[in-house]
N, C-alpha and C positions, 0 to 999 in steps of 0.2 A: 377081615380087619375093618374096624369102624374108624374112619378118619374124620375128625371134625373139620367142617368146611366153612360154616358161617353161623354166627349167632346174632339174631336180630332182636329188636325190642320186644316183639311179641311171638317170636317163633325161633326154634332151633332147626337148622337145616344141615343135614349130614349127607356126605357122599358115601354110600355104602358099597365097599368093594368086596366081591365074593372071596371065599377062602381060596388061597393059593394065587390070588391076583397080584400083579406087580404093584409096587407103591404108586399111589396117585401123585402126579406132578401138579403142584400148585401153579396157577397161572400168574405170570408177571402182569400187573395192571397195565404196563406200557405195551404189551404185545397183543396180538389178536385174541379174540374170544376162543377159548379152547374147549368149550362145552361140546361143540359139534365138530364133525369132520370138516376138513378144509374146504370141501366142495359145497358146503352149506353156507351161502352168503346171506340169505334172509331166512331165518328159521321159521318153519311152518308149525304152529302150535294148535293142537286139537284138544278140546275139553271133552272128556267122556264122563258122564255122570247121570244122576237121576234128577228129580225135581229141584233139588238144592242148586243145581247148575243150570237146569233148563228153564224152569218157571213153575212156581213164583220165585224161584231163586234168582236174585238180581245182583249178586256180588260182581258179576262180570264187568259191568260198567264202572264200578269203583276200581277194580283191578286195572282196567284200561286207563282210567284217569290217572292213577298213581304212576303207571309206567310212563305216560306222556309227561307228567309233571317232573319225573326224574330224568327226562331227556332220552328215554329208551324207546326208540321208534323203529328200530331195524328188526322187525318180526312181522308175522302175519297170522292172525287167528283164522283157522280153517275149520270147516265142518259141513255137515249136511243140512243144518237148520239155521234159520235166522233168529236173531235175538229178539225177545219180546219185552225188553226192559229199557229200551232207549239208548243202549250203548253201541248198537250195530256190531256186536261181536258174534261172528259165526261160531257154531259149536256142534257137538254131536251127542248132547245129553238128551235123555228121554225121561219124562216124568213117569213115576210108578215102576221104573225098571230096577232090576237087581243085578248082581254080578253074573248070575247064570244066564240071564237073557242075552247078554252080549257075546256069549260063547257060541250061540247059534248063528248060522249064516244070515238069517233074518228072524224076527220074532214079532209076536202080537201081544197086546195087553188089553184083552176084551173088557176087563173091569174098568178101564180108564179111557180107552179109545176104541170105538166101534169100527170094525172093518178097516183097520189100518195096520200096516206092517212097517217095521223099522229094521235098519241094517245092523248086523252084528259087527264085532270088532274087525274081522277080516275084511269085509266089504268097506267099512269105514276107512281102514288103512289104504285099501286099493283106490278108493275114490278121492281121498283127500291128501294122501301122501305126506303125512306129518313127520317132522323131524323130532318133535317133542309131543308126548301125550300127558296131559294133566288128568290123572285118574282119580275120580272122587265118587266111589261107589261103596255101598255097605249099609246105608241107612235103612233101606227096605229089607235087606237081609236080616238085620237084627231087630226089626220093628216089633216082633212079637215077644222078644226078650229071652228066647230059649235056643237060638241058633248056635251051633257049634262054631267056634272061632276058626277051627281048622277047615271047615267047609268054605268059609269066606276066603281065607288065605289061599286055599287050594285053587279056588276060582281065580284069584288074583294071578297065581302062577300060570294058569292056563291062558289067561288073557295076555300076559306078558309074552308067552311063547308064540301066540298068534300074532302079536304085534311084531315080534322079531322075525317071524317068518316072512313078513312083508318088507320090513326095514331092519336089517341086522344092527344098525347103528342108532336105533331110536332111543332117545333120552326120555325116561319116565319119571314123573313126579307124582308120587302117590300120596293122597291125603289121609292123615289121621282125622277121621270125620269129627264133626262138631258134636257138642253135647245135645242129646235129645231125650225127651220124655214123651213117648207116644200116647195115643188114646186121650188126646186133649189134656196132657200133663198129668195123667193118672198112673201110667204104667212105668213104675220105677225099674222093672225088670229090663226094659229096653235101654235105660241109662246104664245099668250094670253090664249088659251084654255089649253095648257100644264101647264101654270103657275097657272091657277085656279085649275087644278087637283092636282098639287103639294101642293098647300095651303090647300087642303081638306084632304090630306092623314093623317096627325097627328090625327085629330079628328076622322077620320074613324078608325084608328088603336086603339085609346083609347076606342072606343065603341065596338070593336070586340076582343080585347085581353083578355086572361084569364091567371091565374097563371099556369094552367095545360098546356096551349098551347099559350105561349106569342108571341106577335107581336112586332118586332123591326122596326124602320124606318131608312133607310139609305138615306142620303141626297146626291144625285148625281147632284142636280140642282145648288146649290149656286155657286160653283166655275167652273161650266162648261162654255164652250164658243162655240157657233155655228160655229165660224170661224175655229175651230179645226175640221172641217168636210168639205170635198169638196162640199157636197150638203146641208150643214147646218143641217144634221141629223145623218149620219153615221160617227162616229169619225175617224180621221186620227190616225197615230201612237201616236202622242202627246196626243190627246184626249183620246185614249184608255188607255194610261199609266196613265193619270189623273183619269179616271174612275176606273181602277184597284186599284189605291191607295185609292180612296174613299170607294170602297168595302172592301178593306183590313182594313181600319179604322173602318168599321162597324163590321167586323167579328172578329177582333183581341180580343176584350174583351170577346167575346162569346166562343172562342176556346182555350184561354189560360188556 
């Protein structure tokens, strides 16, 4: 069942309940936040992604600023790496990474980092104990323009299972990735491949969400613009600000 939850100015956010799930109860604004179990008093939020989230991806500082300006301060960003964009936002994103990398206990990326290993999703969950995971992966999967969408969504499913093995109540917000044109704005196949992935995400979320561990969908695609990136992939400051606002619109109803 697809139950509309929130419609923002630049993003549609839906709570996707799996088939056979009980109806989702809408929260009364006057009552406690019902996104998380009662024992969660200050939600721990972990960002998992690639360079769009790690660096040079700098939307994180804009997301944090939007949350603060809205008076939303009862949360904590957690992760294994410190922010390099001036926002002091901890995260667990790794440049050059793909969905498959995070399935391993640890992984290396020799083409980008010499002699360095990074934790996979299981260890990240164990080390950081997040109540919410912001999952923004897929850009490097569709980079070449010919990746099977089912390959990416199958990896999403495996990642979710590993998250839930460590925290059965984890709340997941998966991004519909932004518009990209790889190879310095030349490879339109990557745009089409990314678009197919984006179109598949809501159905994937609907099939994998549960009331115990809901999956929300954040639309980073619709109002994005490849021209707001020097290489049509990594957003410039204006693109990062737009992405930060989109993430804010996704998280706002979940953290209020």
